C-alpha positions in Angstrom: 128.6 135.0 123.9 130.4 131.7 123.5 130.4 130.3 120.1 131.7 127.0 118.6 134.6 127.6 116.2 134.8 125.8 112.9 137.1 122.8 112.8 140.4 122.9 111.1 139.5 119.8 109.1 136.8 121.6 107.0 138.3 123.4 103.8 139.0 126.9 103.8 137.1 129.1 101.3 140.3 129.8 99.5 140.8 126.1 98.8 137.8 124.1 97.9 138.2 120.3 97.9 138.7 118.7 94.6 136.2 116.4 93.2 136.0 114.1 90.1 133.3 114.8 87.7 130.4 112.4 88.2 129.8 109.9 85.5 126.5 109.6 83.8 125.9 105.9 84.9 126.9 106.8 88.5 124.3 109.7 88.4 121.6 107.3 87.3 122.2 105.1 90.0 122.8 107.7 92.8 120.3 107.5 95.6 118.0 110.1 96.3 119.0 113.0 98.7 117.5 112.5 102.3 114.1 114.5 102.4 113.0 116.8 105.0 111.0 115.4 107.8 107.8 117.0 106.3 108.5 115.7 102.9 109.6 112.3 104.1 106.0 111.3 104.9 104.8 111.0 101.4 108.0 111.0 99.3 106.8 108.8 96.4 103.4 110.4 96.0 105.2 113.8 95.4 107.8 112.4 93.1 107.9 113.4 89.3 107.8 109.8 88.4 104.7 109.0 90.5 102.6 112.2 89.5 103.3 111.5 85.8 102.3 107.7 86.1 99.3 108.9 88.2 98.3 111.4 85.5 98.5 108.7 82.7 96.7 106.1 84.7 94.0 108.6 85.4 93.8 109.4 81.7 93.6 105.8 80.5 91.3 104.5 83.1 88.1 105.6 81.4 89.0 103.7 78.1 90.1 100.7 80.1 86.9 100.6 82.0 85.0 101.0 78.7 86.7 98.2 77.1 86.0 96.0 80.2 82.4 97.0 80.1 82.3 96.2 76.4 83.8 92.8 76.9 81.3 92.0 79.8 78.4 93.1 77.8 79.6 91.0 74.8 80.0 88.0 77.2 76.5 88.2 78.5 75.0 88.8 74.9 77.0 85.6 73.9 75.3 83.7 76.7 71.9 85.0 75.8 72.5 83.9 72.2 73.8 80.5 73.3 70.8 80.0 75.6 68.4 81.0 72.7 70.0 78.6 70.1 69.8 75.8 72.9 66.2 76.4 73.2 65.6 76.5 69.4 67.5 73.2 69.4 65.4 71.8 72.1 62.2 72.7 70.4 63.3 71.3 67.1 64.3 68.1 69.0 60.8 67.7 70.6 59.1 67.9 67.1 59.1 64.1 66.7 57.5 63.6 70.1 55.0 66.2 69.3 54.2 64.7 66.0 53.6 61.3 67.6 51.2 62.8 70.1 49.5 65.1 67.3 49.2 61.8 65.1 47.6 60.0 68.2 44.9 62.7 68.4 44.2 62.4 64.6 43.7 58.8 64.9 41.4 59.0 67.5 39.3 62.0 66.0 39.0 59.9 62.8 38.0 56.9 64.6 35.6 58.5 66.9 33.4 59.7 63.9 32.7 56.2 62.9 29.1 55.2 64.0 30.1 51.7 65.1 32.6 53.2 67.5 30.8 56.0 69.2 27.6 53.7 69.4 29.9 50.9 70.9 28.4 48.3 68.8 29.9 45.0 68.7 31.7 43.4 66.6 31.7 46.5 64.3 33.7 48.4 66.9 36.4 45.7 67.2 36.7 45.6 63.6 37.0 49.4 63.1 39.7 49.7 65.6 41.5 46.7 64.2 41.5 48.2 60.9 43.1 51.4 62.1 45.6 49.9 64.5 47.0 47.6 61.6 49.0 50.7 60.1 50.3 52.1 63.5 53.7 50.9 64.9 54.3 53.5 67.7 51.0 52.7 69.7 50.3 49.8 72.0 46.5 49.7 71.9 43.4 51.3 71.0 40.3 51.0 73.3 36.6 52.4 73.6 35.1 52.6 77.1 31.5 53.4 78.0 30.6 56.2 80.2 31.2 54.1 83.4 34.8 53.3 82.4 34.2 49.6 81.3 36.0 48.5 78.0 33.7 47.8 75.0 36.0 47.2 72.3 39.8 46.9 71.9 42.6 45.8 69.7 44.1 43.8 72.5 42.2 41.8 75.0 41.3 43.7 78.2 40.9 42.0 81.4 37.1 41.6 82.2 37.3 43.5 85.5 39.4 46.3 84.2 38.0 49.8 84.4 39.3 53.4 83.8 36.9 55.2 86.0 39.5 56.0 88.6 42.0 57.5 86.0 42.5 61.3 86.2 42.4 61.7 82.4 39.0 59.8 82.3 37.6 62.2 84.8 38.8 65.2 82.6 37.0 63.7 79.6 33.7 63.4 81.6 34.2 67.1 82.6 34.2 68.2 79.0 37.8 68.0 77.8 38.3 67.4 73.9 41.6 65.9 74.1 43.5 64.6 77.1 46.9 63.1 77.5 47.7 61.5 80.7 50.7 61.2 82.9 52.6 57.9 82.5 50.6 55.0 84.0 50.8 51.3 84.1 49.0 49.5 81.4 46.4 47.1 82.6 47.2 44.9 79.5 51.0 44.8 79.3 51.9 46.0 82.9 54.4 48.3 81.2 54.6 52.1 81.5 52.4 54.0 79.2 50.8 57.4 78.3 47.3 57.4 77.3 45.8 60.1 74.9 42.1 60.1 74.8 39.0 61.9 73.2 35.1 61.7 74.1 32.6 59.9 72.1 29.4 61.5 71.2 26.4 60.3 69.3 24.7 62.3 66.5 22.6 64.1 69.3 26.0 65.1 70.9 25.5 63.1 74.0 28.4 61.5 75.5 28.5 57.9 75.1 32.3 56.9 76.1 35.7 57.6 75.7 38.1 56.5 73.1 41.8 56.2 74.1 45.2 55.1 72.6 48.2 53.9 74.5 51.9 55.0 73.7 54.7 53.0 75.2 57.1 55.5 77.1 59.8 53.1 75.7 59.0 54.2 72.2 58.9 57.8 73.3 62.3 57.7 75.1 63.7 55.7 72.1 62.7 58.4 69.7 64.5 61.0 72.0 67.7 59.0 72.4 68.1 58.1 68.7 67.7 61.5 67.5 69.6 63.6 70.2 72.4 61.5 71.9 74.8 62.3 69.1 74.4 66.1 69.4 74.0 66.6 73.2 75.4 65.5 76.3 72.3 63.7 76.9 68.5 64.0 76.6 65.4 62.6 78.1 61.6 62.9 78.6 60.8 64.1 82.0 57.5 63.5 83.8 56.1 66.2 86.4 57.7 64.1 89.1 61.2 64.7 87.8 61.7 61.2 86.7 62.5 60.3 83.0 60.2 58.0 81.0 61.2 54.4 80.7 63.6 54.6 83.8 64.2 51.1 83.8 66.1 51.1 80.7 68.4 53.8 81.7 71.9 53.6 83.1 72.1 54.6 86.8 74.7 57.0 86.0 72.1 58.9 84.0 70.1 59.8 87.0 73.2 61.5 88.5 73.2 63.8 85.6 69.5 65.2 86.1 69.2 68.4 88.1 67.5 68.2 91.6 63.9 67.9 91.5 63.1 71.0 93.3 65.0 73.2 90.5 63.3 71.0 87.6 59.9 71.6 89.0 60.5 75.3 89.3 61.6 75.6 85.5 58.6 73.4 84.3 56.0 75.5 82.7 54.0 76.4 79.5 57.1 77.9 77.7 60.6 76.6 77.1 63.3 77.4 79.7 66.9 77.0 80.2 68.1 75.9 83.7 71.8 76.7 84.6 72.4 74.4 87.5 74.7 71.5 88.7 73.3 68.0 88.3 73.2 65.5 91.1 76.9 64.5 90.2 78.0 68.1 90.9 78.7 68.7 87.1 77.3 72.2 86.2 75.1 71.9 83.0 72.8 73.9 81.0 69.4 72.3 80.7 67.0 73.1 78.1 63.4 72.1 79.0 60.6 72.3 76.5 57.0 71.0 77.2 55.5 68.4 75.2 52.3 68.1 77.2 51.8 70.9 79.5 52.1 70.0 83.3 52.6 66.3 82.3 55.5 65.7 79.9 58.8 67.7 79.1 61.8 67.1 76.8 65.2 67.9 78.5 68.3 68.1 76.7 71.7 69.1 78.4 74.9 70.4 77.7 78.0 70.6 80.0 78.3 74.6 80.7 82.1 74.4 80.0 81.3 73.0 76.3 78.8 75.6 75.8 80.3 78.8 77.3 83.9 77.8 77.1 84.6 80.3 74.1 82.5 82.9 75.6 84.4 82.9 78.8 87.6 82.8 77.1 86.5 85.9 75.0 85.4 87.3 78.3 88.8 86.6 79.8 90.5 88.1 76.8 88.4 91.2 76.8 89.3 91.8 80.6 93.0 90.9 80.5 93.8 92.6 77.1 92.9 96.3 78.1 94.7 95.8 81.5 97.6 94.6 80.1 97.7 97.5 77.6 97.2 99.9 80.5 100.1 98.4 82.4 102.2 98.2 79.2 101.6 102.0 79.0 102.5 102.6 82.5 105.6 100.5 82.2 106.7 102.3 79.0 106.1 105.5 80.8 108.1 104.5 83.7 111.2 103.5 81.5 110.7 106.7 79.5 110.8 108.9 82.6 113.7 107.1 84.1 115.6 107.1 81.0 114.8 110.7 79.6 114.2 112.6 82.6 115.1 111.5 86.0 118.5 110.0 84.8 119.5 113.4 83.7 118.0 115.3 86.5 120.2 113.2 89.0 123.2 113.7 86.8 122.8 117.5 86.8 121.9 117.4 90.5 125.3 115.9 91.4 126.9 119.0 89.7 124.5 121.3 91.5 125.7 119.6 94.8 129.2 120.0 93.9 128.9 123.6 92.9 127.0 124.2 96.4 130.2 122.5 98.0 132.4 125.0 96.2 133.7 122.9 93.3 133.1 125.1 90.4 135.7 123.7 88.1 133.4 120.7 87.2 131.4 120.9 84.0 128.5 118.7 82.8 129.9 116.4 80.2 128.4 113.3 78.4 125.3 115.5 78.0 125.0 115.0 74.0 122.5 112.1 74.2 120.2 114.0 76.7 117.0 115.9 75.4 117.4 119.4 74.3 115.9 120.9 77.4 118.6 119.2 79.4 121.4 120.1 77.3 120.2 123.9 77.6 119.9 123.4 81.2 123.5 122.0 81.5 124.8 124.9 79.5 122.9 127.3 81.8 124.4 125.7 84.8 127.9 125.9 83.4 127.5 129.5 82.7 126.1 130.0 86.3 128.9 128.1 87.7 131.6 130.3 86.1 129.6 133.4 87.3 129.4 132.0 90.9 133.4 131.1 90.6 134.3 134.7 89.6 132.0 136.2 92.3 133.3 134.0 95.0 137.0 134.8 93.9 136.0 138.5 94.4 134.5 137.9 97.9 137.5 135.8 99.0 139.7 138.6 97.9 137.5 141.2 99.8 137.4 139.0 102.9 141.2 138.5 102.9 141.6 142.2 102.6 139.0 142.8 105.3 140.7 140.3 107.6 144.1 142.0 106.9 142.6 145.5 107.8 141.0 144.2 111.0 144.2 142.6 112.2 146.0 145.9 111.4 143.5 147.9 113.4 144.0 145.5 116.4 147.7 145.6 116.0 147.8 149.5 116.0 145.4 149.6 119.0 147.8 147.1 120.8 150.6 149.3 119.9 149.0 152.4 121.1 147.9 151.0 124.4 151.5 149.9 125.0 152.8 153.3 124.3 150.1 154.6 127.0 151.1 151.9 129.4 155.0 152.9 128.7 154.2 156.5 129.4 152.4 155.5 132.6 155.5 153.5 133.6 157.9 156.6 132.9 155.6 158.7 134.8 155.6 156.4 137.8 159.3 156.6 138.0 159.1 160.2 138.5 156.6 160.0 141.4 157.8 159.3 144.8 154.5 159.3 146.6 153.4 155.6 147.0 149.7 156.5 146.8 150.1 158.3 143.5 152.3 155.5 142.2 149.4 153.0 143.2 147.0 155.0 141.1 149.1 154.9 138.2 149.8 151.1 138.7 146.0 150.4 138.8 145.5 152.3 135.6 148.3 150.6 134.0 146.9 147.1 135.0 143.6 148.0 133.2 145.7 149.1 130.1 147.4 145.9 130.1 144.0 143.9 130.1 142.6 145.9 127.2 146.0 145.6 125.3 145.9 141.8 125.8 142.5 141.6 124.2 143.6 143.4 121.0 146.8 141.1 121.1 145.0 137.9 121.2 142.7 139.0 118.4 145.5 140.0 116.4 147.4 136.9 116.8 144.4 134.4 116.7 143.0 133.0 113.4 139.5 133.9 114.4 139.0 137.5 114.6 135.7 137.1 116.5 136.5 134.7 119.4 139.0 134.7 122.4 140.0 131.6 124.5 138.8 132.6 127.8 141.1 130.3 129.6 144.4 131.6 127.9 143.1 135.2 128.2 142.5 135.2 131.9 145.6 133.2 132.8 147.6 135.8 130.7 146.0 138.5 132.6 146.9 137.0 136.0 150.4 136.4 134.7 150.9 140.1 133.9 149.3 141.0 137.2 151.9 138.7 139.0 154.8 140.3 137.2 153.7 143.7 137.7 153.0 143.3 141.5 156.2 141.3 142.2 157.9 143.7 144.6 158.3 141.6 147.7 160.2 138.3 148.3 157.4 136.7 150.6 155.2 134.6 148.3 151.4 134.4 147.8 150.4 131.2 146.1 147.8 131.7 143.1 145.7 128.9 141.8 143.2 128.8 138.9 141.0 126.4 137.5 139.6 127.6 134.1 138.0 125.5 131.5 138.4 125.8 127.8 135.6 128.1 126.4 135.5 130.6 123.4 133.7 134.0 124.0 133.6 137.1 121.8 135.5 140.4 122.8 132.4 141.9 124.1 132.3 139.6 126.9 136.1 139.2 127.3 136.7 142.8 127.7 134.4 143.4 131.0 135.3 139.8 132.3 139.1 140.5 132.0 138.8 144.0 133.7 136.6 142.5 136.4 139.2 139.8 137.2 141.9 142.4 137.0 140.2 144.5 139.7 139.4 141.7 142.1 142.9 139.8 141.9 144.7 143.3 142.2 142.8 144.1 145.3 143.6 140.8 146.7 147.4 141.2 146.1 147.2 144.7 147.5 145.1 144.2 150.7 144.6 140.7 151.6 148.2 139.9 152.9 149.6 142.8 154.8 152.8 142.6 156.5 154.3 139.8 154.6 151.6 137.4 155.4 151.5 134.3 153.3 148.3 133.0 151.4 146.4 131.7 148.4 144.4 133.4 145.6 142.0 131.1 143.7 140.2 131.4 140.4 137.4 129.0 139.5 134.8 129.1 136.7 131.9 126.5 136.8 128.5 126.1 135.1 125.4 127.4 137.1 122.5 124.8 137.5 120.0 127.3 136.4 122.2 128.2 133.1 125.1 130.4 132.5 128.3 130.2 134.6 129.6 131.5 138.0 133.2 133.0 138.4 134.5 132.6 142.1 137.6 134.6 143.0 138.5 133.8 146.5 141.6 134.4 149.0 142.7 133.2 152.4 143.9 136.6 153.6 142.9 138.9 156.5 139.3 139.3 154.9 139.1 143.1 155.3 136.1 144.5 153.5 137.3 147.4 151.3 135.3 150.7 151.1 131.9 150.3 149.3 132.4 153.8 147.7 135.9 153.0 146.4 136.7 153.2 142.5 137.5 149.4 142.3 134.3 148.4 144.0 132.4 150.7 141.5 134.2 149.3 138.6 133.6 145.5 139.8 129.7 146.3 140.0 129.7 148.1 136.7 131.5 145.2 134.8 129.2 142.6 136.4 126.0 144.4 135.2 127.7 144.8 131.7 127.8 141.0 131.8 124.1 140.7 132.6 124.8 139.4 136.0 125.9 140.4 139.4 128.9 140.3 141.8 128.7 139.5 145.5 131.6 139.5 148.0 132.0 137.8 151.3 134.5 138.5 153.9 135.9 136.7 157.1 137.7 134.6 157.0 139.4 135.5 153.8 137.4 137.3 150.9 135.2 135.2 148.3 134.0 137.2 145.2 131.1 135.4 143.3 130.2 136.8 140.0 127.2 135.4 138.1 127.6 135.5 134.3 124.0 134.3 132.7 125.3 134.8 129.0 128.4 132.3 129.6 127.5 128.8 128.9 130.2 126.3 129.3 128.7 123.2 127.9 131.8 121.1 128.2 133.1 122.5 124.8 136.6 121.1 123.9 139.2 123.6 122.5 138.9 123.8 118.7 142.0 122.6 116.8 142.7 125.8 114.9 142.7 128.0 118.0 145.5 130.7 118.1 148.7 129.9 120.1 148.5 131.3 123.6 151.3 133.9 124.6 152.0 131.9 127.7 149.9 128.8 128.0 149.4 127.4 131.6 147.4 124.2 132.2 144.3 124.3 134.3 145.0 124.2 138.0 148.8 125.1 137.9 150.2 126.7 141.0 152.0 130.0 140.6 154.3 131.4 143.3 153.7 135.0 143.7 155.8 137.3 145.5 153.8 139.5 147.7 153.8 143.2 147.1 
């Protein structure tokens, strides 16, 4: 089989190429070796660095998640505490308004027990109302009305046609309510916005005789809320059920933009205090604490900007989230640096020595290893011992290989000499034979012996004992046949076109013997009677694989006997090559031999091939005297 010979530029086993010991800094910066195609798919996932980082990340993730959950829980607890504190502050801030309304109820209840009042007797009723009203500053008027809603007595003068029959709070009293606080209404006396508190009037028999009310100016209530709370909160206000503040005409227009939307405010109004987190109409997010003063009628609202209330809580949350993540990342970075400095750095350093040993440079020893961890120092020592052992074993193998090569060359030399001796004996015997037929038999045998001798001589003289240059080998056989058969002055022209290809002796021997038989027959039989002619040899690649050897002449084209010894040998050699030989006659002869195992492939001659005995370029024309 043809094989590719090693290049002469590659170092021989006896002389490995020198290499300098790698420096530790160079080793640390040495790029990774190319990975096989299968491992190149996920190179980083399977590396030591990423495996250890993954394990550390997996081990620290539960603690990091726990710290994040704790920080989040603490943040929501802080929010709840702040909201509860805001509600407590709102309830405390509403105490003055509650006290004012409660005081109004006490005044009405005390005044309603006087007979002149519940009997609606004049002028005693006016005097009783006047006596009570003198000590009150937060109220605008006290008045008593009969069952039909007409005024009977009052501190301030009421228009004659005034009536409260249409008021909702009056209807609630008639329905049986003990104490009623109205929504804000417009006073019939002052024309200002007021809130009315009222109680029923009953005689001694318990019969309803009328209604006693007291009016509170909304400006006074709003004044109390502003005076007591503007210094502590962003703003505060008394809000009616319609979402509008009391005494709205005295408020700055910018104040209305701070209030929450009506629909959200209405949803938060109820019997219990509540915290509403929403944006005001100006787009600023605030926390609104809403506490009822009079259910479904009057509420106190205080507000803080959310950034002021929850700024520190959010800062604590951010710290609680960032701090564990920062610790987690710092641990991974420290592990990354540790792996690089303590593990991968020394692995790459020792790996360069391992590659040098693989290239046959066993003189190198790991140095600068004192700063490495103990495990790597022991590994470096083991590698040094291993390199020394491999070097000794390699020297022994090289010596044995040299001896083996010498013995093989000696065998080929002795076989060549023996074949030359046999050929010389044949030559001596031929001189003693006068019969041309017998001389021809010895001549054919001597040609075959020369072909075998040429094989062993080529192997003996070549550097590679396993391969033969087919072009040189076949041209040498043809040359010997020319010299051996040059018995006549008339010439036969021999042309050959053989490419450079290397084959082993198992193929060279049958191929050489086959060419010997075919060319010998052409020289003997194709050109009788001094006829001139041409014999050609051509070796080409076959389309289906393998090669085709063609041997042709332009002689008489006489077909030899099929049972002849030469024809039998040609068929046997072709079968030994795994192919077949076919001959065509008239005009001339063409022998086609298919060799499936010989692939040309356009191989160039190796630079360290052995020197040919008699080199001839492809296509050279040789003038052969015909026998």
